[in-house]
Backbone atoms as SQL, in Angstrom:
CREATE TABLE atoms (id INTEGER PRIMARY KEY, chain TEXT, resi INTEGER, resn TEXT, atom TEXT, x REAL, y REAL, z REAL);
INSERT INTO atoms VALUES
  (1, 'A', 1, 'UNK', 'N', 182.368, -27.313, 17.876),
  (2, 'A', 1, 'UNK', 'CA', 182.053, -26.126, 17.100),
  (3, 'A', 1, 'UNK', 'C', 180.559, -25.830, 17.231),
  (4, 'A', 2, 'UNK', 'N', 180.273, -24.560, 17.370),
  (5, 'A', 2, 'UNK', 'CA', 178.870, -24.191, 17.433),
  (6, 'A', 2, 'UNK', 'C', 178.354, -23.885, 16.018),
  (7, 'A', 3, 'UNK', 'N', 177.122, -23.553, 15.910),
  (8, 'A', 3, 'UNK', 'CA', 176.478, -23.351, 14.611),
  (9, 'A', 3, 'UNK', 'C', 177.078, -22.176, 13.852),
  (10, 'A', 4, 'UNK', 'N', 177.420, -21.123, 14.568),
  (11, 'A', 4, 'UNK', 'CA', 177.998, -19.956, 13.896),
  (12, 'A', 4, 'UNK', 'C', 179.355, -20.283, 13.283),
  (13, 'A', 5, 'UNK', 'N', 180.179, -21.061, 13.996),
  (14, 'A', 5, 'UNK', 'CA', 181.488, -21.461, 13.465),
  (15, 'A', 5, 'UNK', 'C', 181.331, -22.338, 12.228),
  (16, 'A', 6, 'UNK', 'N', 180.384, -23.235, 12.260),
  (17, 'A', 6, 'UNK', 'CA', 180.161, -24.123, 11.120),
  (18, 'A', 6, 'UNK', 'C', 179.672, -23.322, 9.916),
  (19, 'A', 7, 'UNK', 'N', 178.752, -22.388, 10.149),
  (20, 'A', 7, 'UNK', 'CA', 178.251, -21.554, 9.044),
  (21, 'A', 7, 'UNK', 'C', 179.368, -20.719, 8.441),
  (22, 'A', 8, 'UNK', 'N', 180.246, -20.164, 9.304),
  (23, 'A', 8, 'UNK', 'CA', 181.372, -19.381, 8.809),
  (24, 'A', 8, 'UNK', 'C', 182.314, -20.260, 7.983),
  (25, 'A', 9, 'UNK', 'N', 182.571, -21.462, 8.447),
  (26, 'A', 9, 'UNK', 'CA', 183.448, -22.374, 7.702),
  (27, 'A', 9, 'UNK', 'C', 182.850, -22.699, 6.336),
  (28, 'A', 10, 'UNK', 'N', 181.560, -22.928, 6.260),
  (29, 'A', 10, 'UNK', 'CA', 180.918, -23.201, 4.971),
  (30, 'A', 10, 'UNK', 'C', 181.009, -21.995, 4.037),
  (31, 'A', 11, 'UNK', 'N', 180.804, -20.805, 4.601),
  (32, 'A', 11, 'UNK', 'CA', 180.879, -19.597, 3.769),
  (33, 'A', 11, 'UNK', 'C', 182.290, -19.386, 3.225),
  (34, 'A', 12, 'UNK', 'N', 183.298, -19.589, 4.087),
  (35, 'A', 12, 'UNK', 'CA', 184.689, -19.436, 3.639),
  (36, 'A', 12, 'UNK', 'C', 185.020, -20.469, 2.574),
  (37, 'A', 13, 'UNK', 'N', 184.596, -21.716, 2.800),
  (38, 'A', 13, 'UNK', 'CA', 184.856, -22.768, 1.810),
  (39, 'A', 13, 'UNK', 'C', 184.199, -22.446, 0.480),
  (40, 'A', 14, 'UNK', 'N', 182.957, -21.986, 0.538),
  (41, 'A', 14, 'UNK', 'CA', 182.245, -21.654, -0.687),
  (42, 'A', 14, 'UNK', 'C', 182.931, -20.502, -1.435),
  (43, 'A', 15, 'UNK', 'N', 183.367, -19.484, -0.679),
  (44, 'A', 15, 'UNK', 'CA', 184.053, -18.346, -1.311),
  (45, 'A', 15, 'UNK', 'C', 185.379, -18.782, -1.927),
  (46, 'A', 16, 'UNK', 'N', 186.103, -19.659, -1.238),
  (47, 'A', 16, 'UNK', 'CA', 187.374, -20.139, -1.781),
  (48, 'A', 16, 'UNK', 'C', 187.145, -21.011, -3.016),
  (49, 'A', 17, 'UNK', 'N', 186.136, -21.854, -2.975),
  (50, 'A', 17, 'UNK', 'CA', 185.843, -22.698, -4.134),
  (51, 'A', 17, 'UNK', 'C', 185.417, -21.861, -5.335),
  (52, 'A', 18, 'UNK', 'N', 184.644, -20.820, -5.084),
  (53, 'A', 18, 'UNK', 'CA', 184.155, -19.986, -6.182),
  (54, 'A', 18, 'UNK', 'C', 185.280, -19.180, -6.825),
  (55, 'A', 19, 'UNK', 'N', 186.258, -18.767, -6.045),
  (56, 'A', 19, 'UNK', 'CA', 187.340, -17.920, -6.557),
  (57, 'A', 19, 'UNK', 'C', 188.677, -18.647, -6.600),
  (58, 'A', 20, 'UNK', 'N', 188.659, -19.951, -6.703),
  (59, 'A', 20, 'UNK', 'CA', 189.894, -20.734, -6.687),
  (60, 'A', 20, 'UNK', 'C', 190.831, -20.358, -7.820),
  (61, 'A', 21, 'UNK', 'N', 190.303, -20.120, -8.994),
  (62, 'A', 21, 'UNK', 'CA', 191.138, -19.784, -10.150),
  (63, 'A', 21, 'UNK', 'C', 191.709, -18.373, -10.043),
  (64, 'A', 22, 'UNK', 'N', 191.102, -17.508, -9.267),
  (65, 'A', 22, 'UNK', 'CA', 191.548, -16.113, -9.152),
  (66, 'A', 22, 'UNK', 'C', 192.530, -15.875, -8.000),
  (67, 'A', 23, 'UNK', 'N', 192.788, -16.891, -7.169),
  (68, 'A', 23, 'UNK', 'CA', 193.687, -16.717, -6.026),
  (69, 'A', 23, 'UNK', 'C', 195.142, -16.663, -6.489),
  (70, 'A', 24, 'UNK', 'N', 195.956, -15.831, -5.842),
  (71, 'A', 24, 'UNK', 'CA', 197.379, -15.800, -6.176),
  (72, 'A', 24, 'UNK', 'C', 198.067, -17.100, -5.744),
  (73, 'A', 25, 'UNK', 'N', 199.184, -17.414, -6.359),
  (74, 'A', 25, 'UNK', 'CA', 199.908, -18.653, -6.085),
  (75, 'A', 25, 'UNK', 'C', 200.378, -18.685, -4.630),
  (76, 'A', 26, 'UNK', 'N', 200.813, -17.563, -4.102),
  (77, 'A', 26, 'UNK', 'CA', 201.289, -17.532, -2.716),
  (78, 'A', 26, 'UNK', 'C', 200.165, -17.884, -1.731),
  (79, 'A', 27, 'UNK', 'N', 198.959, -17.431, -2.007),
  (80, 'A', 27, 'UNK', 'CA', 197.817, -17.735, -1.139),
  (81, 'A', 27, 'UNK', 'C', 197.479, -19.219, -1.213),
  (82, 'A', 28, 'UNK', 'N', 197.539, -19.770, -2.427),
  (83, 'A', 28, 'UNK', 'CA', 197.248, -21.200, -2.604),
  (84, 'A', 28, 'UNK', 'C', 198.277, -22.026, -1.842),
  (85, 'A', 29, 'UNK', 'N', 199.550, -21.623, -1.885),
  (86, 'A', 29, 'UNK', 'CA', 200.599, -22.343, -1.174),
  (87, 'A', 29, 'UNK', 'C', 200.418, -22.241, 0.337),
  (88, 'A', 30, 'UNK', 'N', 200.036, -21.069, 0.830),
  (89, 'A', 30, 'UNK', 'CA', 199.796, -20.905, 2.261),
  (90, 'A', 30, 'UNK', 'C', 198.613, -21.757, 2.721),
  (91, 'A', 31, 'UNK', 'N', 197.571, -21.804, 1.903),
  (92, 'A', 31, 'UNK', 'CA', 196.414, -22.637, 2.239),
  (93, 'A', 31, 'UNK', 'C', 196.795, -24.116, 2.251),
  (94, 'A', 32, 'UNK', 'N', 197.624, -24.527, 1.305),
  (95, 'A', 32, 'UNK', 'CA', 198.062, -25.921, 1.246),
  (96, 'A', 32, 'UNK', 'C', 198.899, -26.271, 2.474),
  (97, 'A', 33, 'UNK', 'N', 199.805, -25.377, 2.890),
  (98, 'A', 33, 'UNK', 'CA', 200.623, -25.663, 4.071),
  (99, 'A', 33, 'UNK', 'C', 199.772, -25.659, 5.342),
  (100, 'A', 34, 'UNK', 'N', 198.788, -24.772, 5.422),
  (101, 'A', 34, 'UNK', 'CA', 197.888, -24.747, 6.582),
  (102, 'A', 34, 'UNK', 'C', 197.062, -26.027, 6.647),
  (103, 'A', 35, 'UNK', 'N', 196.646, -26.526, 5.503),
  (104, 'A', 35, 'UNK', 'CA', 195.890, -27.791, 5.472),
  (105, 'A', 35, 'UNK', 'C', 196.758, -28.947, 5.938),
  (106, 'A', 36, 'UNK', 'N', 198.031, -28.989, 5.465),
  (107, 'A', 36, 'UNK', 'CA', 198.936, -30.058, 5.884),
  (108, 'A', 36, 'UNK', 'C', 199.165, -30.011, 7.392),
  (109, 'A', 37, 'UNK', 'N', 199.311, -28.810, 7.936),
  (110, 'A', 37, 'UNK', 'CA', 199.521, -28.659, 9.368),
  (111, 'A', 37, 'UNK', 'C', 198.285, -29.123, 10.139),
  (112, 'A', 38, 'UNK', 'N', 197.103, -28.781, 9.656),
  (113, 'A', 38, 'UNK', 'CA', 195.861, -29.186, 10.329),
  (114, 'A', 38, 'UNK', 'C', 195.694, -30.699, 10.284),
  (115, 'A', 39, 'UNK', 'N', 196.042, -31.308, 9.158),
  (116, 'A', 39, 'UNK', 'CA', 195.927, -32.760, 9.037),
  (117, 'A', 39, 'UNK', 'C', 196.923, -33.445, 9.965),
  (118, 'A', 40, 'UNK', 'N', 198.120, -32.887, 10.117),
  (119, 'A', 40, 'UNK', 'CA', 199.113, -33.501, 11.001),
  (120, 'A', 40, 'UNK', 'C', 198.710, -33.382, 12.471),
  (121, 'A', 41, 'UNK', 'N', 197.933, -32.375, 12.836),
  (122, 'A', 41, 'UNK', 'CA', 197.489, -32.198, 14.218),
  (123, 'A', 41, 'UNK', 'C', 196.209, -32.967, 14.535),
  (124, 'A', 42, 'UNK', 'N', 195.620, -33.549, 13.531),
  (125, 'A', 42, 'UNK', 'CA', 194.363, -34.268, 13.716),
  (126, 'A', 42, 'UNK', 'C', 194.571, -35.451, 14.660),
  (127, 'A', 43, 'UNK', 'N', 193.615, -35.719, 15.502),
  (128, 'A', 43, 'UNK', 'CA', 193.703, -36.827, 16.453),
  (129, 'A', 43, 'UNK', 'C', 193.664, -38.151, 15.705),
  (130, 'A', 44, 'UNK', 'N', 194.347, -39.139, 16.254),
  (131, 'A', 44, 'UNK', 'CA', 194.459, -40.438, 15.583),
  (132, 'A', 44, 'UNK', 'C', 193.123, -41.178, 15.543),
  (133, 'A', 45, 'UNK', 'N', 192.263, -41.031, 16.539),
  (134, 'A', 45, 'UNK', 'CA', 191.009, -41.781, 16.577),
  (135, 'A', 45, 'UNK', 'C', 189.896, -41.123, 15.770),
  (136, 'A', 46, 'UNK', 'N', 190.103, -39.943, 15.248),
  (137, 'A', 46, 'UNK', 'CA', 189.058, -39.235, 14.504),
  (138, 'A', 46, 'UNK', 'C', 188.620, -39.984, 13.247),
  (139, 'A', 47, 'UNK', 'N', 189.521, -40.583, 12.426),
  (140, 'A', 47, 'UNK', 'CA', 189.031, -41.276, 11.240),
  (141, 'A', 47, 'UNK', 'C', 188.166, -42.484, 11.559),
  (142, 'A', 48, 'UNK', 'N', 188.445, -43.171, 12.666),
  (143, 'A', 48, 'UNK', 'CA', 187.646, -44.342, 13.019),
  (144, 'A', 48, 'UNK', 'C', 186.210, -43.942, 13.320),
  (145, 'A', 49, 'UNK', 'N', 186.018, -42.826, 14.020),
  (146, 'A', 49, 'UNK', 'CA', 184.663, -42.384, 14.322),
  (147, 'A', 49, 'UNK', 'C', 183.938, -41.938, 13.067),
  (148, 'A', 50, 'UNK', 'N', 184.646, -41.256, 12.190),
  (149, 'A', 50, 'UNK', 'CA', 184.029, -40.806, 10.947),
  (150, 'A', 50, 'UNK', 'C', 183.640, -42.014, 10.108),
  (151, 'A', 51, 'UNK', 'N', 184.538, -43.001, 10.018),
  (152, 'A', 51, 'UNK', 'CA', 184.233, -44.197, 9.233),
  (153, 'A', 51, 'UNK', 'C', 183.087, -44.974, 9.864),
  (154, 'A', 52, 'UNK', 'N', 183.069, -45.047, 11.189),
  (155, 'A', 52, 'UNK', 'CA', 181.998, -45.764, 11.863),
  (156, 'A', 52, 'UNK', 'C', 180.652, -45.113, 11.581),
  (157, 'A', 53, 'UNK', 'N', 180.588, -43.807, 11.660),
  (158, 'A', 53, 'UNK', 'CA', 179.321, -43.123, 11.403),
  (159, 'A', 53, 'UNK', 'C', 178.950, -43.182, 9.938),
  (160, 'A', 54, 'UNK', 'N', 179.946, -43.183, 9.071),
  (161, 'A', 54, 'UNK', 'CA', 179.641, -43.260, 7.646),
  (162, 'A', 54, 'UNK', 'C', 179.095, -44.625, 7.289),
  (163, 'A', 55, 'UNK', 'N', 179.649, -45.673, 7.909),
  (164, 'A', 55, 'UNK', 'CA', 179.191, -47.022, 7.596),
  (165, 'A', 55, 'UNK', 'C', 177.901, -47.372, 8.322),
  (166, 'A', 56, 'UNK', 'N', 177.817, -47.017, 9.590),
  (167, 'A', 56, 'UNK', 'CA', 176.670, -47.425, 10.375),
  (168, 'A', 56, 'UNK', 'C', 175.556, -46.392, 10.367),
  (169, 'A', 57, 'UNK', 'N', 175.864, -45.156, 10.105),
  (170, 'A', 57, 'UNK', 'CA', 174.849, -44.115, 10.125),
  (171, 'A', 57, 'UNK', 'C', 174.395, -43.838, 11.541),
  (172, 'A', 58, 'UNK', 'N', 173.304, -43.167, 11.675),
  (173, 'A', 58, 'UNK', 'CA', 172.783, -42.830, 12.999),
  (174, 'A', 58, 'UNK', 'C', 172.249, -44.050, 13.721),
  (175, 'A', 59, 'UNK', 'N', 171.803, -45.054, 12.975),
  (176, 'A', 59, 'UNK', 'CA', 171.269, -46.257, 13.611),
  (177, 'A', 59, 'UNK', 'C', 172.357, -46.983, 14.386),
  (178, 'A', 60, 'UNK', 'N', 173.564, -47.037, 13.832),
  (179, 'A', 60, 'UNK', 'CA', 174.672, -47.691, 14.517),
  (180, 'A', 60, 'UNK', 'C', 175.109, -46.941, 15.744),
  (181, 'A', 61, 'UNK', 'N', 175.090, -45.627, 15.711),
  (182, 'A', 61, 'UNK', 'CA', 175.493, -44.846, 16.868),
  (183, 'A', 61, 'UNK', 'C', 174.432, -44.899, 17.963),
  (184, 'A', 62, 'UNK', 'N', 173.220, -45.311, 17.620),
  (185, 'A', 62, 'UNK', 'CA', 172.151, -45.436, 18.618),
  (186, 'A', 62, 'UNK', 'C', 172.509, -46.494, 19.657),
  (187, 'A', 63, 'UNK', 'N', 173.196, -47.570, 19.211),
  (188, 'A', 63, 'UNK', 'CA', 173.530, -48.662, 20.101),
  (189, 'A', 63, 'UNK', 'C', 174.953, -48.599, 20.628),
  (190, 'A', 64, 'UNK', 'N', 175.693, -47.547, 20.366),
  (191, 'A', 64, 'UNK', 'CA', 177.061, -47.452, 20.862),
  (192, 'A', 64, 'UNK', 'C', 177.048, -47.098, 22.341),
  (193, 'A', 65, 'UNK', 'N', 178.172, -47.381, 23.002),
  (194, 'A', 65, 'UNK', 'CA', 178.253, -47.102, 24.431),
  (195, 'A', 65, 'UNK', 'C', 178.308, -45.613, 24.719),
  (196, 'A', 66, 'UNK', 'N', 178.657, -44.809, 23.722),
  (197, 'A', 66, 'UNK', 'CA', 178.738, -43.375, 23.956),
  (198, 'A', 66, 'UNK', 'C', 177.374, -42.699, 23.926),
  (199, 'A', 67, 'UNK', 'N', 176.340, -43.423, 23.608),
  (200, 'A', 67, 'UNK', 'CA', 175.002, -42.821, 23.529),
  (201, 'A', 67, 'UNK', 'C', 174.172, -43.187, 24.750),
  (202, 'A', 68, 'UNK', 'N', 174.724, -42.984, 25.937),
  (203, 'A', 68, 'UNK', 'CA', 173.986, -43.287, 27.158),
  (204, 'A', 68, 'UNK', 'C', 172.808, -42.353, 27.353),
  (205, 'A', 69, 'UNK', 'N', 172.822, -41.203, 26.711),
  (206, 'A', 69, 'UNK', 'CA', 171.691, -40.290, 26.805),
  (207, 'A', 69, 'UNK', 'C', 170.435, -40.903, 26.212),
  (208, 'A', 70, 'UNK', 'N', 170.589, -41.570, 25.089),
  (209, 'A', 70, 'UNK', 'CA', 169.431, -42.231, 24.465),
  (210, 'A', 70, 'UNK', 'C', 168.984, -43.417, 25.294),
  (211, 'A', 71, 'UNK', 'N', 169.946, -44.183, 25.809),
  (212, 'A', 71, 'UNK', 'CA', 169.590, -45.326, 26.645),
  (213, 'A', 71, 'UNK', 'C', 168.921, -44.842, 27.924),
  (214, 'A', 72, 'UNK', 'N', 169.333, -43.681, 28.403),
  (215, 'A', 72, 'UNK', 'CA', 168.715, -43.121, 29.596),
  (216, 'A', 72, 'UNK', 'C', 167.256, -42.765, 29.371),
  (217, 'A', 73, 'UNK', 'N', 166.882, -42.511, 28.138),
  (218, 'A', 73, 'UNK', 'CA', 165.482, -42.226, 27.833),
  (219, 'A', 73, 'UNK', 'C', 164.692, -43.509, 27.595),
  (220, 'A', 74, 'UNK', 'N', 165.347, -44.534, 27.117),
  (221, 'A', 74, 'UNK', 'CA', 164.658, -45.790, 26.791),
  (222, 'A', 74, 'UNK', 'C', 164.431, -46.636, 28.039),
  (223, 'A', 75, 'UNK', 'N', 165.389, -46.643, 28.956),
  (224, 'A', 75, 'UNK', 'CA', 165.282, -47.488, 30.146),
  (225, 'A', 75, 'UNK', 'C', 164.052, -47.134, 30.985),
  (226, 'A', 76, 'UNK', 'N', 163.767, -45.866, 31.274),
  (227, 'A', 76, 'UNK', 'CA', 162.529, -45.569, 32.021),
  (228, 'A', 76, 'UNK', 'C', 161.262, -45.956, 31.255),
  (229, 'A', 77, 'UNK', 'N', 161.307, -45.825, 29.942),
  (230, 'A', 77, 'UNK', 'CA', 160.148, -46.212, 29.143),
  (231, 'A', 77, 'UNK', 'C', 159.906, -47.714, 29.245),
  (232, 'A', 78, 'UNK', 'N', 160.975, -48.503, 29.175),
  (233, 'A', 78, 'UNK', 'CA', 160.839, -49.952, 29.328),
  (234, 'A', 78, 'UNK', 'C', 160.364, -50.315, 30.734),
  (235, 'A', 79, 'UNK', 'N', 160.849, -49.597, 31.729),
  (236, 'A', 79, 'UNK', 'CA', 160.399, -49.847, 33.100),
  (237, 'A', 79, 'UNK', 'C', 158.910, -49.532, 33.246),
  (238, 'A', 80, 'UNK', 'N', 158.469, -48.459, 32.597),
  (239, 'A', 80, 'UNK', 'CA', 157.056, -48.105, 32.644),
  (240, 'A', 80, 'UNK', 'C', 156.196, -49.187, 31.998),
  (241, 'A', 81, 'UNK', 'N', 156.620, -49.669, 30.847),
  (242, 'A', 81, 'UNK', 'CA', 155.867, -50.724, 30.151),
  (243, 'A', 81, 'UNK', 'C', 155.830, -51.991, 31.001),
  (244, 'A', 82, 'UNK', 'N', 156.974, -52.360, 31.598),
  (245, 'A', 82, 'UNK', 'CA', 157.015, -53.547, 32.448),
  (246, 'A', 82, 'UNK', 'C', 156.120, -53.362, 33.673),
  (247, 'A', 83, 'UNK', 'N', 156.118, -52.169, 34.253),
  (248, 'A', 83, 'UNK', 'CA', 155.255, -51.895, 35.401),
  (249, 'A', 83, 'UNK', 'C', 153.786, -51.982, 35.051),
  (250, 'A', 84, 'UNK', 'N', 153.427, -51.414, 33.906),
  (251, 'A', 84, 'UNK', 'CA', 152.023, -51.489, 33.477),
  (252, 'A', 84, 'UNK', 'C', 151.602, -52.925, 33.205),
  (253, 'A', 85, 'UNK', 'N', 152.498, -53.704, 32.608),
  (254, 'A', 85, 'UNK', 'CA', 152.188, -55.117, 32.357),
  (255, 'A', 85, 'UNK', 'C', 152.015, -55.855, 33.682),
  (256, 'A', 86, 'UNK', 'N', 152.847, -55.538, 34.676),
  (257, 'A', 86, 'UNK', 'CA', 152.726, -56.168, 35.991),
  (258, 'A', 86, 'UNK', 'C', 151.418, -55.816, 36.675),
  (259, 'A', 87, 'UNK', 'N', 151.032, -54.552, 36.598),
  (260, 'A', 87, 'UNK', 'CA', 149.760, -54.125, 37.202),
  (261, 'A', 87, 'UNK', 'C', 148.591, -54.819, 36.509),
  (262, 'A', 88, 'UNK', 'N', 148.648, -54.928, 35.192),
  (263, 'A', 88, 'UNK', 'CA', 147.580, -55.600, 34.448),
  (264, 'A', 88, 'UNK', 'C', 147.475, -57.069, 34.876),
  (265, 'A', 89, 'UNK', 'N', 148.629, -57.745, 34.973),
  (266, 'A', 89, 'UNK', 'CA', 148.620, -59.151, 35.382),
  (267, 'A', 89, 'UNK', 'C', 148.060, -59.304, 36.798),
  (268, 'A', 90, 'UNK', 'N', 148.445, -58.410, 37.704),
  (269, 'A', 90, 'UNK', 'CA', 147.954, -58.463, 39.075),
  (270, 'A', 90, 'UNK', 'C', 146.441, -58.279, 39.118),
  (271, 'A', 91, 'UNK', 'N', 145.931, -57.297, 38.374),
  (272, 'A', 91, 'UNK', 'CA', 144.485, -57.061, 38.341),
  (273, 'A', 91, 'UNK', 'C', 143.748, -58.261, 37.752),
  (274, 'A', 92, 'UNK', 'N', 144.316, -58.874, 36.739),
  (275, 'A', 92, 'UNK', 'CA', 143.684, -60.057, 36.147),
  (276, 'A', 92, 'UNK', 'C', 143.651, -61.204, 37.162),
  (277, 'A', 93, 'UNK', 'N', 144.721, -61.381, 37.907),
  (278, 'A', 93, 'UNK', 'CA', 144.748, -62.444, 38.915),
  (279, 'A', 93, 'UNK', 'C', 143.721, -62.177, 40.016),
  (280, 'A', 94, 'UNK', 'N', 143.584, -60.911, 40.411),
  (281, 'A', 94, 'UNK', 'CA', 142.582, -60.559, 41.417),
  (282, 'A', 94, 'UNK', 'C', 141.174, -60.851, 40.906),
  (283, 'A', 95, 'UNK', 'N', 140.907, -60.511, 39.670),
  (284, 'A', 95, 'UNK', 'CA', 139.591, -60.754, 39.076),
  (285, 'A', 95, 'UNK', 'C', 139.306, -62.250, 38.999),
  (286, 'A', 96, 'UNK', 'N', 140.304, -63.015, 38.600),
  (287, 'A', 96, 'UNK', 'CA', 140.140, -64.469, 38.521),
  (288, 'A', 96, 'UNK', 'C', 139.880, -65.054, 39.909),
  (289, 'A', 97, 'UNK', 'N', 140.582, -64.551, 40.924),
  (290, 'A', 97, 'UNK', 'CA', 140.384, -65.051, 42.292),
  (291, 'A', 97, 'UNK', 'C', 138.970, -64.725, 42.785),
  (292, 'A', 98, 'UNK', 'N', 138.472, -63.524, 42.483),
  (293, 'A', 98, 'UNK', 'CA', 137.111, -63.155, 42.896),
  (294, 'A', 98, 'UNK', 'C', 136.074, -64.047, 42.210),
  (295, 'A', 99, 'UNK', 'N', 136.254, -64.289, 40.913),
  (296, 'A', 99, 'UNK', 'CA', 135.311, -65.145, 40.200),
  (297, 'A', 99, 'UNK', 'C', 135.376, -66.582, 40.702),
  (298, 'A', 100, 'UNK', 'N', 136.569, -67.047, 41.019),
  (299, 'A', 100, 'UNK', 'CA', 136.700, -68.411, 41.542),
  (300, 'A', 100, 'UNK', 'C', 136.022, -68.533, 42.899),
  (301, 'A', 101, 'UNK', 'N', 136.162, -67.503, 43.734),
  (302, 'A', 101, 'UNK', 'CA', 135.512, -67.524, 45.044),
  (303, 'A', 101, 'UNK', 'C', 133.996, -67.544, 44.901),
  (304, 'A', 102, 'UNK', 'N', 133.498, -66.742, 43.971),
  (305, 'A', 102, 'UNK', 'CA', 132.056, -66.711, 43.733),
  (306, 'A', 102, 'UNK', 'C', 131.567, -68.049, 43.180),
  (307, 'A', 103, 'UNK', 'N', 132.294, -68.619, 42.239),
  (308, 'A', 103, 'UNK', 'CA', 131.913, -69.917, 41.688),
  (309, 'A', 103, 'UNK', 'C', 131.953, -71.003, 42.753),
  (310, 'A', 104, 'UNK', 'N', 132.965, -70.950, 43.606),
  (311, 'A', 104, 'UNK', 'CA', 133.055, -71.947, 44.677),
  (312, 'A', 104, 'UNK', 'C', 131.879, -71.809, 45.638),
  (313, 'A', 105, 'UNK', 'N', 131.490, -70.568, 45.934),
  (314, 'A', 105, 'UNK', 'CA', 130.343, -70.354, 46.829),
  (315, 'A', 105, 'UNK', 'C', 129.062, -70.866, 46.185),
  (316, 'A', 106, 'UNK', 'N', 128.896, -70.637, 44.895),
  (317, 'A', 106, 'UNK', 'CA', 127.689, -71.105, 44.202),
  (318, 'A', 106, 'UNK', 'C', 127.679, -72.625, 44.137),
  (319, 'A', 107, 'UNK', 'N', 128.812, -73.219, 43.806),
  (320, 'A', 107, 'UNK', 'CA', 128.868, -74.670, 43.647),
  (321, 'A', 107, 'UNK', 'C', 128.821, -75.420, 44.981),
  (322, 'A', 108, 'UNK', 'N', 129.257, -74.794, 46.038),
  (323, 'A', 108, 'UNK', 'CA', 129.256, -75.477, 47.339),
  (324, 'A', 108, 'UNK', 'C', 127.937, -75.291, 48.079),
  (325, 'A', 109, 'UNK', 'N', 126.989, -74.654, 47.466),
  (326, 'A', 109, 'UNK', 'CA', 125.657, -74.444, 48.026),
  (327, 'A', 109, 'UNK', 'C', 125.699, -73.676, 49.339),
  (328, 'A', 110, 'UNK', 'N', 126.595, -72.750, 49.461),
  (329, 'A', 110, 'UNK', 'CA', 126.613, -71.914, 50.657),
  (330, 'A', 110, 'UNK', 'C', 125.546, -70.837, 50.569),
  (331, 'A', 111, 'UNK', 'N', 125.004, -70.625, 49.403),
  (332, 'A', 111, 'UNK', 'CA', 123.963, -69.627, 49.215),
  (333, 'A', 111, 'UNK', 'C', 122.594, -70.283, 49.395),
  (334, 'A', 112, 'UNK', 'N', 121.652, -69.546, 49.952),
  (335, 'A', 112, 'UNK', 'CA', 120.298, -70.102, 50.054),
  (336, 'A', 112, 'UNK', 'C', 119.652, -70.160, 48.662),
  (337, 'A', 113, 'UNK', 'N', 118.693, -70.998, 48.493),
  (338, 'A', 113, 'UNK', 'CA', 118.033, -71.159, 47.207),
  (339, 'A', 113, 'UNK', 'C', 117.330, -69.884, 46.764),
  (340, 'A', 114, 'UNK', 'N', 116.897, -69.069, 47.678),
  (341, 'A', 114, 'UNK', 'CA', 116.211, -67.837, 47.324),
  (342, 'A', 114, 'UNK', 'C', 117.155, -66.829, 46.663),
  (343, 'A', 115, 'UNK', 'N', 118.471, -66.985, 46.879),
  (344, 'A', 115, 'UNK', 'CA', 119.442, -66.072, 46.268),
  (345, 'A', 115, 'UNK', 'C', 119.433, -66.233, 44.752),
  (346, 'A', 116, 'UNK', 'N', 119.189, -67.438, 44.276),
  (347, 'A', 116, 'UNK', 'CA', 119.159, -67.667, 42.836),
  (348, 'A', 116, 'UNK', 'C', 117.926, -67.040, 42.200),
  (349, 'A', 117, 'UNK', 'N', 116.884, -66.826, 42.967),
  (350, 'A', 117, 'UNK', 'CA', 115.671, -66.229, 42.449),
  (351, 'A', 117, 'UNK', 'C', 115.698, -64.708, 42.507),
  (352, 'A', 118, 'UNK', 'N', 116.624, -64.153, 43.245),
  (353, 'A', 118, 'UNK', 'CA', 116.725, -62.705, 43.412),
  (354, 'A', 118, 'UNK', 'C', 117.289, -62.067, 42.143),
  (355, 'A', 119, 'UNK', 'N', 116.580, -61.057, 41.601),
  (356, 'A', 119, 'UNK', 'CA', 117.040, -60.390, 40.376),
  (357, 'A', 119, 'UNK', 'C', 118.315, -59.593, 40.614),
  (358, 'A', 120, 'UNK', 'N', 118.476, -59.051, 41.782),
  (359, 'A', 120, 'UNK', 'CA', 119.698, -58.316, 42.117),
  (360, 'A', 120, 'UNK', 'C', 120.920, -59.228, 42.102),
  (361, 'A', 121, 'UNK', 'N', 120.718, -60.466, 42.588),
  (362, 'A', 121, 'UNK', 'CA', 121.820, -61.424, 42.583),
  (363, 'A', 121, 'UNK', 'C', 122.179, -61.805, 41.150),
  (364, 'A', 122, 'UNK', 'N', 121.183, -61.963, 40.303),
  (365, 'A', 122, 'UNK', 'CA', 121.452, -62.266, 38.884),
  (366, 'A', 122, 'UNK', 'C', 122.184, -61.112, 38.214),
  (367, 'A', 123, 'UNK', 'N', 121.807, -59.893, 38.568),
  (368, 'A', 123, 'UNK', 'CA', 122.506, -58.725, 38.022),
  (369, 'A', 123, 'UNK', 'C', 123.947, -58.692, 38.525),
  (370, 'A', 124, 'UNK', 'N', 124.134, -59.054, 39.787),
  (371, 'A', 124, 'UNK', 'CA', 125.492, -59.103, 40.360),
  (372, 'A', 124, 'UNK', 'C', 126.331, -60.159, 39.635),
  (373, 'A', 125, 'UNK', 'N', 125.744, -61.313, 39.391),
  (374, 'A', 125, 'UNK', 'CA', 126.466, -62.373, 38.680),
  (375, 'A', 125, 'UNK', 'C', 126.783, -61.946, 37.246),
  (376, 'A', 126, 'UNK', 'N', 125.849, -61.275, 36.600),
  (377, 'A', 126, 'UNK', 'CA', 126.078, -60.814, 35.236),
  (378, 'A', 126, 'UNK', 'C', 127.181, -59.773, 35.188),
  (379, 'A', 127, 'UNK', 'N', 127.184, -58.890, 36.174),
  (380, 'A', 127, 'UNK', 'CA', 128.223, -57.859, 36.227),
  (381, 'A', 127, 'UNK', 'C', 129.599, -58.483, 36.491),
  (382, 'A', 128, 'UNK', 'N', 129.677, -59.432, 37.380),
  (383, 'A', 128, 'UNK', 'CA', 130.947, -60.078, 37.724),
  (384, 'A', 128, 'UNK', 'C', 131.425, -61.012, 36.620),
  (385, 'A', 129, 'UNK', 'N', 130.526, -61.505, 35.817),
  (386, 'A', 129, 'UNK', 'CA', 130.870, -62.459, 34.770),
  (387, 'A', 129, 'UNK', 'C', 131.491, -61.812, 33.548),
  (388, 'A', 130, 'UNK', 'N', 131.431, -60.496, 33.452),
  (389, 'A', 130, 'UNK', 'CA', 131.948, -59.820, 32.252),
  (390, 'A', 130, 'UNK', 'C', 133.428, -59.718, 32.268);
């Protein structure tokens, strides 16, 4: 049902409820028989869905298998978060490897002694150490 059908149904229900005492007996009987016919044509699985939504609310329907649209929005978001975490870990490993290489070069005395006296080298070490 679209919005217009639902609004019309509410208006008809409200009008019938407001004028229930003024309706003729024949109209009340016809409405009762139409209701019985509609209830008999109702699908068998309809009460289970209504009860499920009434008990679980929208939170329960969020995790149902019929809500693949919501899962379709969450799965890419989780993939994005996992990808960003992977990139962060990779960058951290690269930074650690660069610092380890620099420390190994300093500790193995591959640098000349004048490098330790150079202010540019100290600035480079300070920048890399952050």
